[in-house]
C-alpha positions in Angstrom: 24.1 36.8 -18.0 26.6 33.7 -17.5 25.8 30.5 -18.6 25.6 29.0 -15.6 22.9 31.8 -14.4 20.6 30.6 -17.0 20.7 27.0 -16.7 20.1 27.5 -12.9 16.9 29.7 -13.9 15.7 27.8 -16.6 16.5 24.4 -13.8 14.0 26.3 -11.2 11.2 27.1 -13.9 10.8 23.7 -15.5 10.8 22.3 -11.4 8.5 24.9 -10.8 5.9 23.4 -14.1 6.6 20.2 -13.3 5.3 20.2 -9.6 2.5 22.3 -10.4 1.6 19.9 -13.2 1.6 16.7 -10.4 -1.2 18.7 -9.1 -3.0 19.3 -11.8 -4.2 16.3 -13.2 -6.4 15.4 -10.3 -9.7 13.2 -11.1 -12.7 15.6 -11.5 -15.1 12.9 -10.5 -13.8 12.1 -6.8 -15.1 14.9 -5.0 -19.0 14.4 -6.3 -18.6 10.5 -5.3 -17.2 11.0 -2.1 -20.0 13.7 -1.5 -22.7 11.8 -2.5 -21.4 9.1 -0.7 -21.5 10.6 2.5 -24.9 12.1 1.8 -26.2 8.3 1.2 -24.7 7.3 4.4 -26.5 10.2 6.6 -29.8 9.1 4.9 -29.1 5.2 5.9 -28.0 6.5 9.5 -31.4 7.9 10.1 -32.7 4.6 9.3 -30.5 2.5 11.0 -30.7 4.2 14.7 -34.3 3.2 15.2 -33.1 -0.5 14.0 -33.3 -3.1 17.2 -30.1 -4.8 15.6 -27.0 -4.1 16.9 -24.5 -5.8 14.6 -26.3 -3.8 11.9 -25.8 -0.5 13.8 -22.1 -1.4 14.8 -21.4 -2.4 11.2 -22.7 1.2 10.2 -20.7 2.6 13.0 -17.6 1.5 11.6 -18.1 2.2 8.2 -18.9 5.8 8.8 -16.3 6.3 10.8 -14.2 4.8 7.9 -15.2 6.7 5.8 -14.2 9.9 7.6 -10.8 8.5 7.8 -10.3 7.5 4.2 -12.1 10.3 2.3 -10.1 13.1 2.9 -7.1 10.7 2.2 -8.3 10.1 -1.3 -8.8 13.9 -1.4 -5.3 14.9 -1.1 -4.1 12.0 -3.0 -5.8 12.8 -5.9 -4.3 16.5 -5.6 -1.1 15.3 -5.7 -1.6 12.2 -8.3 -4.8 11.8 -9.8 -6.6 8.8 -9.0 -7.1 6.5 -11.9 -10.7 5.7 -13.5 -10.9 2.0 -12.2 -10.2 3.2 -8.7 -12.9 5.9 -8.9 -15.2 3.3 -10.4 -15.0 1.0 -7.4 -15.8 4.0 -5.3 -18.6 5.1 -7.5 -19.7 1.3 -7.1 -19.6 1.4 -3.4 -21.7 4.7 -3.6 -24.6 3.4 -5.8 -24.5 0.0 -3.5 -25.3 2.4 -0.3 -27.9 5.0 -2.6 -29.9 1.5 -3.3 -29.7 0.5 0.0 -31.0 3.2 1.7 -34.0 3.6 -1.0 -34.8 -0.5 -0.7 -33.9 -0.5 3.3 -36.8 -2.3 3.8 -36.8 -5.5 1.2 -33.1 -5.7 1.5 -32.0 -8.8 3.9 -28.5 -8.6 3.8 -27.6 -5.2 5.1 -25.1 -6.0 7.5 -23.0 -7.8 5.1 -22.6 -5.2 2.5 -22.2 -2.1 5.0 -19.2 -4.7 6.6 -17.8 -5.7 3.2 -17.9 -1.6 2.3 -16.0 -1.5 5.0 -13.6 -3.7 4.6 -13.3 -2.4 0.8 -12.3 0.8 2.2 -9.7 -0.1 4.8 -8.2 -1.7 2.2 -7.6 1.2 0.0 -6.7 3.1 3.1 -4.1 0.4 4.8 -2.3 0.2 0.9 -2.0 4.1 0.8 -0.7 4.1 4.3 2.3 1.3 3.2 2.8 3.3 -0.4 6.3 5.1 -0.5 4.7 8.4 -1.5 1.7 7.4 0.5 -0.4 8.1 -2.5 -3.4 5.7 -4.0 -2.3 4.7 -7.7 -1.1 1.5 -6.7 -2.5 -1.4 -8.8 -1.9 -5.4 -7.2 -1.3 -7.9 -9.8 -3.7 -10.3 -9.0 -2.3 -14.2 -9.9 -5.2 -16.8 -10.0 -4.6 -20.6 -10.2 -7.0 -23.2 -10.3 -5.7 -26.9 -8.5 -4.7 -29.1 -10.9 -6.5 -28.6 -13.4 -6.4 -26.0 -15.8 -8.2 -24.0 -18.0 -10.7 -22.2 -16.3 -11.7 -18.9 -17.0 -11.4 -16.3 -13.7 -14.4 -13.9 -13.0 -14.9 -11.3 -10.6 -17.0 -8.5 -9.0 -17.4 -6.5 -6.1 -17.5 -8.2 -2.1 -20.7 -5.9 -1.6 -22.2 -7.0 -5.0 -22.8 -10.7 -3.9 -26.1 -11.9 -5.1 -26.2 -9.8 -7.8 -26.2 -11.3 -11.2 -23.0 -9.6 -12.6 -19.5 -10.6 -13.6 -17.8 -6.8 -13.3 -14.2 -8.8 -13.9 -12.9 -11.3 -16.3 -9.4 -12.4 -16.7 -7.9 -12.0 -20.2 -6.1 -15.7 -19.5 -7.7 -19.0 -18.2 -6.0 -20.5 -15.4 -2.7 -21.4 -15.0 -1.9 -18.2 -16.8 -4.7 -15.7 -15.3 -3.1 -12.6 -14.6 -4.7 -8.9 -13.8 -4.1 -5.8 -12.3 -6.7 -4.7 -9.1 -7.3 -1.6 -7.4 -6.9 -2.4 -3.8 -10.1 -3.5 -2.6 -12.3 -6.4 -1.3 -13.5 -9.0 -4.2 -15.3 -11.9 -5.1 -13.7 -14.3 -7.5 -14.3 -17.6 -9.2 -14.1 -20.0 -11.7 -16.1 -21.3 -14.9 -15.5 -23.8 -17.7 -18.1 -24.6 -20.0 -21.2 -25.5 -17.9 -19.2 -25.7 -14.6 -19.6 -22.8 -12.0 -17.1 -22.6 -8.9 -18.3 -20.8 -5.8 -18.0 -17.7 -5.0 -14.3 -16.9 -2.6 -14.0 -13.4 -1.1 -10.6 -12.1 -1.1 -9.0 -8.6 0.4 -6.6 -7.3 -2.1 -4.3 -4.8 -0.8 -0.5 -3.9 -0.8 1.5 -4.3 2.9 5.0 -2.9 2.9 5.0 -2.3 -0.9 4.0 -5.6 -2.0 2.1 -5.2 -5.1 1.5 -8.9 -6.0 -1.6 -11.8 -4.4 -1.5 -15.3 -5.7 -4.8 -16.9 -5.1 -5.8 -20.9 -5.6 -9.3 -20.7 -6.0 -11.6 -23.5 -5.9 -12.0 -26.1 -8.6 -15.7 -26.7 -9.7 -16.8 -29.9 -10.0 
């Protein structure tokens, strides 16, 4: 066999193997998380349909529709380019929040806010996927945080729908004005702390538009 033909065959084999590899690394937890989220939404629907609150019903309807749009896209992205652990962790957090909302439905007062916050988080993820060149969900957005004129504040954060929960899910490695950290697209709460001074929690939408992968925030300095 001529050398050129041998090289051509080897190139074709390598191409097939590379292609298969890109489809063989998917995150195995994604399907479980999405399935459990759908179950939680179904459980909530039974309760919300009997509610007299039109805003709550609207928030649920919007979230349900957004999940129908987002979940198949995530599955497709996961098949092509495995979703990161960090990405799936944010989806697991929304799943757990919805499960808890279903379980403790009568005692939770801010149901509408929670549903709207998860909707916004899902929408940020979907928009970012649609704005990437390869339509994938591997985008990480660099968040840069400054604090007006005073420096040296540590930056903390959590997911928007964890408002009211006494947790600190994220902490930037460096204080302001050098606070930089990568984030999965979504809807977040960020705030500043320094010694006994704690700033107000601020909602920020983190997404990529037209390939933009950097977000600069100036958070309110605590008094």
